[in-house]
C-alpha positions in Angstrom: -7.1 2.1 -19.8 -7.6 4.4 -16.8 -7.1 3.1 -13.3 -9.1 4.2 -10.3 -8.7 3.5 -6.6 -11.6 4.0 -4.1 -10.7 3.9 -0.4 -13.2 3.4 2.3 -11.9 1.6 5.4 -14.7 2.5 7.8 -17.7 0.3 8.6 -20.2 -1.9 6.6 -22.7 0.9 5.9 -19.9 3.2 4.8 -18.6 0.7 2.3 -22.1 0.1 0.9 -22.7 3.9 0.4 -19.3 4.1 -1.3 -20.5 1.7 -4.0 -22.4 4.7 -5.5 -19.0 6.2 -6.4 -18.1 2.9 -8.1 -21.3 3.0 -10.1 -20.7 6.5 -11.3 -17.0 5.9 -12.3 -18.1 2.8 -14.3 -20.8 4.8 -16.0 -18.2 7.3 -17.2 -15.3 5.0 -17.8 -16.8 1.6 -18.6 -13.4 0.1 -19.6 -11.5 1.4 -16.5 -9.9 -0.7 -13.8 -11.5 0.1 -10.5 -10.0 -1.2 -7.3 -11.3 -0.8 -3.8 -9.5 -0.7 -0.4 -11.5 -1.7 2.7 -11.0 -3.1 6.2 -10.8 -6.8 6.8 -14.3 -8.2 7.5 -16.1 -6.1 4.9 -14.7 -7.7 1.8 -17.7 -10.0 1.4 -19.8 -7.0 0.5 -17.9 -6.6 -2.8 -17.5 -10.3 -3.7 -18.0 -10.9 -7.4 -18.7 -7.2 -8.0 -18.9 -6.7 -11.8 -17.2 -3.3 -11.8 -14.4 -3.9 -9.3 -11.3 -5.7 -10.4 -9.4 -5.9 -7.1 -10.5 -5.6 -3.5 -7.5 -4.8 -1.3 -8.0 -5.8 2.3 -6.4 -3.9 5.2 -6.0 -6.1 8.3 -6.5 -3.4 11.0 -7.0 -5.5 14.1 -3.5 -7.1 14.2 -0.2 -5.6 13.1 -2.2 -2.5 12.0 0.8 -0.3 11.0 2.7 -3.1 9.3 -0.3 -4.0 7.3 -1.1 -0.4 6.5 2.4 0.0 5.0 1.9 -3.2 3.0 -1.3 -1.8 1.5 0.5 1.5 0.7 3.2 -0.4 -1.2 0.6 -2.5 -3.0 -1.3 0.6 -4.0 1.8 2.5 -5.1 2.9 -0.3 -7.4 -0.3 0.0 -9.5 0.2 3.7 -10.5 -3.4 4.8 -10.5 -4.6 7.7 -12.5 -7.2 8.7 -9.9 -7.4 7.8 -6.2 -10.3 8.8 -4.0 -10.6 8.4 -0.3 -14.1 8.6 1.1 -12.9 7.8 4.7 -12.1 11.0 6.6 -9.4 9.6 8.9 -5.6 9.9 8.7 -4.9 6.2 7.9 -6.9 6.3 4.7 -5.5 9.8 4.0 -2.0 8.3 4.1 -2.9 5.5 1.7 -4.2 8.2 -0.7 -1.3 10.7 -0.2 1.3 8.0 -0.7 -0.5 6.2 -3.5 1.5 7.8 -6.3 -1.8 8.5 -8.1 -1.8 11.3 -10.7 -4.9 12.8 -9.1 -5.7 12.4 -5.4 -9.0 13.6 -3.9 -10.6 13.4 -0.4 -12.5 15.4 2.1 -11.1 18.5 3.8 -11.7 16.9 7.3 -9.0 14.4 6.6 -6.0 15.3 8.7 -3.6 14.8 5.8 -5.8 16.5 3.2 -3.1 19.1 2.6 -1.3 16.4 0.6 -4.2 15.8 -1.7 -4.5 17.2 -5.2 -8.0 18.3 -4.4 -10.0 18.5 -1.2 -13.8 18.8 -0.8 -15.8 20.2 2.0 -17.8 17.6 4.0 -20.8 19.2 5.6 -23.3 17.3 7.8 -26.7 18.6 8.8 -27.9 20.6 5.8 -30.1 17.9 4.3 -27.6 16.5 1.9 -27.3 12.8 1.8 -23.9 11.1 2.2 -24.0 9.7 -1.3 -24.3 13.3 -2.5 -21.4 14.4 -0.4 -19.3 11.5 -1.8 -20.3 12.3 -5.3 -18.6 15.7 -4.9 -15.3 13.9 -4.7 -15.6 12.7 -8.3 -17.6 15.4 -9.8 -14.7 17.1 -11.6 -14.1 14.0 -13.7 -17.7 12.6 -13.9 -20.7 14.8 -13.3 -22.9 16.1 -10.4 -25.7 13.6 -10.9 -25.8 11.2 -7.9 -25.7 7.5 -8.4 -27.3 5.0 -5.9 -25.3 2.5 -4.0 -25.6 -1.0 -5.3 -24.7 -4.6 -4.2 -24.5 -7.6 -6.5 -25.6 -10.9 -4.9 -24.9 -13.8 -7.2 -27.4 -16.3 -8.5 -26.0 -18.7 -5.9 -26.7 -16.1 -3.1 -30.4 -15.9 -4.2 -30.7 -19.7 -4.6 -29.3 -20.2 -1.1 -32.1 -18.2 0.5 -34.9 -19.2 -1.9 -36.2 -21.8 0.6 -37.2 -18.9 2.9 -39.3 -17.2 0.3 -42.2 -19.6 -0.3 -44.7 -17.1 1.3 -44.7 -13.4 2.0 -42.3 -12.3 4.7 -40.8 -9.4 6.6 -37.1 -9.0 7.5 -36.1 -7.3 10.7 -32.5 -6.3 11.6 -32.9 -5.4 15.2 -29.4 -4.5 16.4 -26.9 -1.8 16.0 -23.3 -1.2 17.2 -24.6 1.8 19.1 -27.2 1.3 21.9 -29.0 4.6 21.2 -29.4 3.8 17.5 -31.0 0.5 18.4 -34.8 0.1 18.8 -35.3 -1.6 22.2 -36.0 -5.3 22.2 -39.4 -4.9 23.8 -40.4 -2.4 21.1 -39.4 -5.0 18.4 -41.5 -7.5 20.2 -44.4 -5.1 20.2 -44.0 -4.4 16.5 -43.8 -8.1 15.6 -46.9 -8.8 17.7 -48.8 -6.1 15.8 -47.8 -7.1 12.3 -50.3 -8.9 10.1 -49.6 -12.6 9.7 -46.4 -13.1 7.7 -43.2 -15.0 8.2 -40.6 -13.0 10.2 -36.9 -13.3 9.5 -34.5 -11.8 12.0 -31.2 -10.8 10.4 -27.8 -9.9 11.8 -24.2 -11.0 12.5 -23.3 -14.0 14.6 -22.9 -11.6 17.6 -26.5 -10.6 17.2 -27.9 -14.1 17.4 -28.6 -14.0 21.2 -30.6 -10.8 20.9 -32.6 -12.1 18.0 -33.2 -15.4 19.9 -34.5 -13.4 22.9 -36.9 -11.4 20.7 -38.0 -14.6 19.0 -38.7 -16.3 22.3 -40.7 -13.4 23.7 -43.2 -12.7 20.8 -46.7 -14.1 20.6 -46.9 -16.2 17.5 -49.9 -15.6 15.3 -51.8 -18.5 13.7 -50.2 -18.0 10.3 -46.9 -16.5 11.4 -43.5 -18.1 12.1 -40.4 -16.3 13.3 -36.9 -17.4 12.2 -33.6 -16.3 13.7 -31.1 -16.1 10.7 -28.5 -14.0 12.5 -25.1 -15.3 11.8 -26.5 -17.8 9.3 -26.3 -15.7 6.2 -23.4 -13.7 4.7 -23.7 -10.1 3.6 -24.9 -10.8 0.1 -27.3 -13.6 1.1 -28.8 -11.1 3.6 -29.1 -8.6 0.8 -30.8 -11.2 -1.4 -33.3 -11.9 1.5 -34.1 -8.2 1.8 -34.7 -7.7 -1.9 -37.9 -9.7 -1.9 -39.3 -8.9 1.5 -42.7 -7.2 1.9 -40.9 -4.8 4.2 -37.5 -4.5 5.9 -37.5 -3.0 9.4 -34.1 -1.6 10.3 -32.3 0.9 12.6 -30.2 3.8 11.4 -27.4 1.3 10.7 -25.8 -0.9 8.0 -28.9 -3.0 7.1 -30.7 0.3 6.1 -27.9 0.9 3.5 -28.1 -2.7 2.4 -31.8 -2.3 1.7 -31.0 0.9 -0.3 -28.4 -0.9 -2.3 -31.0 -3.5 -3.3 -33.7 -1.0 -3.8 -35.7 -3.1 -1.3 -38.7 -1.7 0.7 -37.5 -0.4 4.0 -38.7 1.3 7.2 -35.9 3.0 9.0 -36.3 3.6 12.7 -34.5 6.6 14.1 -33.9 6.8 17.8 -31.2 9.2 18.9 -30.0 10.2 15.4 -32.0 12.1 12.8 -32.4 11.8 9.0 -31.0 15.3 8.5 -27.5 13.9 9.1 -27.7 12.5 5.6 -27.7 8.8 6.1 -31.3 8.0 5.3 -32.9 5.2 3.2 -32.7 5.6 -0.6 -35.1 2.9 -1.8 -38.1 3.8 -3.9 -40.3 2.4 -1.2 -38.8 3.8 1.9 -40.3 5.2 5.1 -38.8 6.9 8.2 -40.2 6.3 11.7 -39.2 8.5 14.6 -40.7 10.0 17.8 -43.3 12.7 17.6 -42.1 14.2 20.9 -40.1 17.4 20.7 -37.1 16.2 22.8 -34.5 18.9 23.5 -31.8 16.1 23.8 -32.3 14.7 20.3 -30.1 14.3 18.4 -27.5 13.6 21.1 -24.7 12.8 18.6 -23.9 11.8 15.1 -23.0 8.1 15.8 -25.0 7.3 18.9 -23.9 6.3 22.4 -23.4 3.1 24.4 -26.1 4.4 26.8 -28.7 7.1 26.7 -27.0 10.3 28.2 -30.3 11.2 29.9 -31.1 7.8 31.1 -34.6 7.7 29.8 -34.2 6.8 26.1 -37.5 8.5 25.2 -36.4 9.0 21.6 -36.9 5.2 21.2 -39.6 4.3 23.7 -42.0 7.1 22.5 -42.1 5.9 18.9 -45.6 4.8 18.0 -45.7 1.2 16.8 -48.8 1.9 14.8 -46.9 4.2 12.5 -44.6 1.3 11.5 -47.3 -1.1 10.4 -47.6 -1.5 6.6 
């Protein structure tokens, strides 16, 4: 039995996109052991995943180096046949380099890529999606056909949110870690006020609850519409189960977009300071992209966004026409 290790210790969306690699490996090696290394806090994404045997959790926020060394020892003891790091930073590169795996592959941008068996170029901005870039890492022992990311909510996850699904509904994930990736609160209110009568569910982490509550308290409730703040009340897979059956999911260029992709759920992705050409767009069969029609010389202003608009006007967000978002 072959043993594979996949390493992605970045953020929620990155882990979701990395599941496409797991899908492809399982397709080619259905009897293989596949383990996954991620950062603490993201392990709920892979709970009960049918193709992943072990999820190894790196506790990065406290005793970071000590816990990194512990993960390296744990990995080395398994003696993997193949180890793949999708993360392009030195910490994940060290886990890979010291894994003892027979074949070690990662991106050339990783500072310790000179210690890998094989390194692959990672190029952003040429229209290639991140899942395509990731697929290159395993192409030599699978194929070049790209798999989609996929999450696996359990029956219990679906049952726990069934009470919200008695009538047609829309999910909105209004926040982002980065300010310039986040559609402004007043624009979300404008969108909700313009939507046809449907129940609205606001999704997010516990830290997003206050923003969601502010949006909820500001909207004009239609006769047959109710708005519910579920931020912090659902775990990752429960949120994915909610998105699966929504009439539409409205999201920023952030993790919920990738969650919708992993559930093949309908999604409208709103791009403010970033652009789809970076390669992190939606992958669902029913997916749409909304962005400004203005030709702004300041957009995009960066790959990951900023804490504030560098120009101070945030036109890339405020100039998006709400009418183009309505389904």
